[in-house]
C-alpha positions in Angstrom: -0.2 0.0 -0.1 3.0 2.7 0.9 4.5 1.8 -2.4 1.2 2.4 -4.5 0.7 5.4 -2.9 4.2 6.7 -3.2 4.4 5.6 -6.9 1.0 7.4 -7.9 2.0 10.6 -5.6 5.7 10.8 -7.5 3.1 10.0 -11.1 1.1 13.1 -9.9 3.9 15.2 -9.2 5.7 14.2 -12.4 2.1 15.2 -14.7 1.2 18.5 -12.4 5.6 19.9 -12.9 5.8 23.1 -14.2 7.0 21.8 -17.8 4.2 20.8 -18.5 1.3 22.6 -20.2 -2.6 22.0 -19.3 -3.2 21.2 -22.7 -1.3 18.2 -22.0 -2.8 17.0 -19.0 -6.0 14.4 -19.4 -8.1 16.5 -16.3 -8.3 20.0 -14.8 -5.8 21.3 -12.2 -8.5 21.3 -9.7 -9.4 17.3 -9.9 -5.6 16.7 -9.6 -5.2 18.4 -6.9 -8.4 16.9 -5.8 -7.1 13.6 -7.0 -3.9 14.0 -4.9 -5.6 15.0 -1.4 -7.6 11.7 -2.0 -4.6 10.2 -1.9 -2.6 11.6 0.5 -5.9 10.9 3.3 -5.8 7.3 2.0 -2.4 7.1 2.5 -2.4 8.2 6.5 -5.1 6.5 7.4 -5.3 4.4 10.5 -7.6 1.7 9.4 -5.9 -1.8 8.3 -6.0 -2.5 4.6 -6.1 -5.7 2.8 -3.0 -7.4 3.9 -1.8 -5.3 6.2 -3.2 -6.5 9.5 -3.0 -4.1 12.5 0.2 -2.4 11.2 -0.8 1.2 10.8 0.9 3.5 8.4 2.2 5.9 10.6 5.3 7.8 10.0 8.2 6.1 12.2 9.0 9.8 13.8 5.6 10.2 15.4 6.1 6.0 17.2 7.5 6.0 20.3 11.4 4.1 20.9 9.7 0.8 22.2 6.8 0.6 19.6 10.2 1.1 16.8 12.0 -1.5 18.7 8.8 -3.7 19.0 8.8 -3.2 15.1 11.9 -3.6 14.2 12.3 -7.2 16.3 9.1 -8.1 14.6 11.1 -8.1 10.7 11.7 -11.7 9.3 15.1 -10.8 8.6 15.4 -9.8 12.5 13.8 -13.0 13.9 16.2 -15.3 11.9 18.8 -13.4 13.3 17.8 -13.7 16.9 17.1 -17.6 15.5 20.6 -17.9 13.9 22.3 -16.4 17.1 20.3 -18.9 19.5 21.1 -22.0 17.7 24.7 -21.1 17.9 24.6 -20.7 21.8 22.8 -24.0 22.2 25.6 -25.9 20.7 28.0 -24.1 22.3 26.5 -24.6 25.9 25.9 -28.4 24.4 29.1 -28.7 23.6 30.2 -27.5 27.1 28.6 -30.2 28.6 29.9 -32.8 26.7 33.1 -31.7 27.4 32.7 -31.3 31.2 31.0 -35.0 30.9 33.8 -36.3 29.4 36.1 -35.4 32.5 33.6 -36.6 35.3 34.1 -40.5 36.3 30.9 -42.2 36.5 29.8 -45.8 36.6 29.3 -47.3 34.4 31.2 -45.0 32.4 28.8 -44.7 29.2 25.7 -43.7 31.4 23.8 -40.6 29.9 23.8 -38.0 32.5 21.0 -35.1 32.4 22.4 -31.7 32.3 21.1 -31.0 36.3 23.2 -34.3 36.9 26.1 -33.4 34.8 26.4 -30.1 36.9 25.8 -31.6 41.0 28.4 -34.5 39.2 31.1 -31.9 39.0 30.3 -29.9 41.9 30.7 -33.1 44.0 34.0 -34.3 41.7 35.2 -30.7 42.8 34.4 -31.0 46.4 36.4 -33.9 46.9 39.4 -33.2 44.1 39.9 -30.0 46.4 39.4 -32.2 49.9 42.2 -34.7 48.3 44.6 -31.9 47.7 43.8 -30.7 51.3 45.2 -33.3 52.4 
């Protein structure tokens, strides 16, 4: 919708440019002004147009900082980048747990431990090693 409004406005401005004579225009000056005013009103309306959902066609300057942040975070590009960062973080987290798991003695050695079990076992093992070193 915004693109269409911009294209229509630019076409009208081009048609109403001073280089053109009145005979070149397909309508009178008052018709052009009325049409331009109708387009301006249609572009600034708060009603959602077809396919626009709940978004409003307000200028970015009139939005609060929080609203601009919310809209920026709602974009597909932002969500995709956030999902990529989160995947990398979770993968690094899982690799760190796997490395910690390799360092901890368990019986049986191939026993699958949950993350909380790994952390608890690591705390106990570190406490035991401190006790051994203190003696």
